[in-house]
C-alpha positions as CSV (number, residue, x, y, z in Angstrom):
1,X,28.9,14.9,161.3
2,X,29.2,17.5,164.1
3,X,26.3,17.8,166.5
4,X,24.3,21.0,166.8
5,X,26.0,21.7,170.1
6,X,29.4,21.3,168.5
7,X,28.4,23.5,165.6
8,X,27.1,26.2,168.0
9,X,30.3,26.0,170.1
10,X,32.4,26.6,166.9
11,X,30.2,29.5,165.7
12,X,30.6,31.1,169.1
13,X,34.3,30.5,169.2
14,X,34.7,31.9,165.6
15,X,32.4,34.9,165.9
16,X,32.0,36.1,169.5
17,X,34.3,37.4,172.1
18,X,34.0,39.7,175.1
19,X,36.7,42.3,175.8
20,X,39.0,40.6,173.2
21,X,38.7,37.2,175.0
22,X,36.9,34.0,173.9
23,X,33.7,33.1,175.7
24,X,34.1,30.3,178.2
25,X,31.1,28.0,177.8
26,X,30.2,25.5,180.5
27,X,30.0,21.9,179.3
28,X,26.2,21.8,179.6
29,X,25.8,25.2,177.7
30,X,23.5,26.4,180.4
31,X,24.5,30.1,180.0
32,X,23.0,33.0,178.1
33,X,25.1,35.0,175.8
34,X,24.2,38.1,177.7
35,X,25.4,36.5,181.0
36,X,28.6,35.8,179.2
37,X,28.9,39.5,178.4
38,X,27.9,39.5,174.7
39,X,26.3,42.8,173.6
40,X,22.8,42.9,172.1
41,X,24.3,44.1,168.8
42,X,26.7,41.2,168.7
43,X,23.8,38.8,169.6
44,X,21.8,40.1,166.6
45,X,24.8,39.6,164.3
46,X,25.3,36.1,165.7
47,X,21.6,35.3,165.1
48,X,22.1,36.1,161.5
49,X,25.1,33.8,161.4
50,X,23.1,31.0,163.1
51,X,20.2,31.4,160.7
52,X,22.5,31.2,157.6
53,X,24.5,28.3,158.9
54,X,21.5,26.2,159.9
55,X,19.2,27.3,157.1
56,X,16.5,28.5,159.6
57,X,14.7,31.7,160.4
58,X,16.1,33.2,163.6
59,X,14.8,36.7,164.4
60,X,15.7,39.4,166.8
61,X,12.7,38.3,169.0
62,X,14.2,34.8,169.0
63,X,17.4,36.3,170.5
64,X,15.3,37.7,173.3
65,X,13.3,34.5,173.9
66,X,16.2,32.1,174.0
67,X,17.5,32.0,177.6
68,X,20.6,29.9,177.2
69,X,22.9,28.4,174.6
70,X,21.5,25.0,175.5
71,X,18.0,26.2,174.7
72,X,19.3,27.5,171.3
73,X,20.7,24.0,170.6
74,X,17.3,22.4,171.4
75,X,15.4,24.8,169.2
76,X,17.8,24.3,166.3
77,X,17.5,20.5,166.7
78,X,13.7,20.8,166.6
79,X,13.8,23.1,163.6
80,X,16.2,21.0,161.5
């Protein structure tokens, strides 16, 4: 079974890009999606995808509160 980090990497690769290019994520996932150039509208859409994929509630406020992809993974691990 894929880890939460692997699942998030795949969701990002499948659903997000910046200027038509895939997002380059560092190995430790210590980057925010906004730092990577993802728009707030795309982040909200991605939050909905994450919520559906993981079966958790993930709100617009959660998008603001989560400071990095690594933090998102930790929160999802704690919630599932």
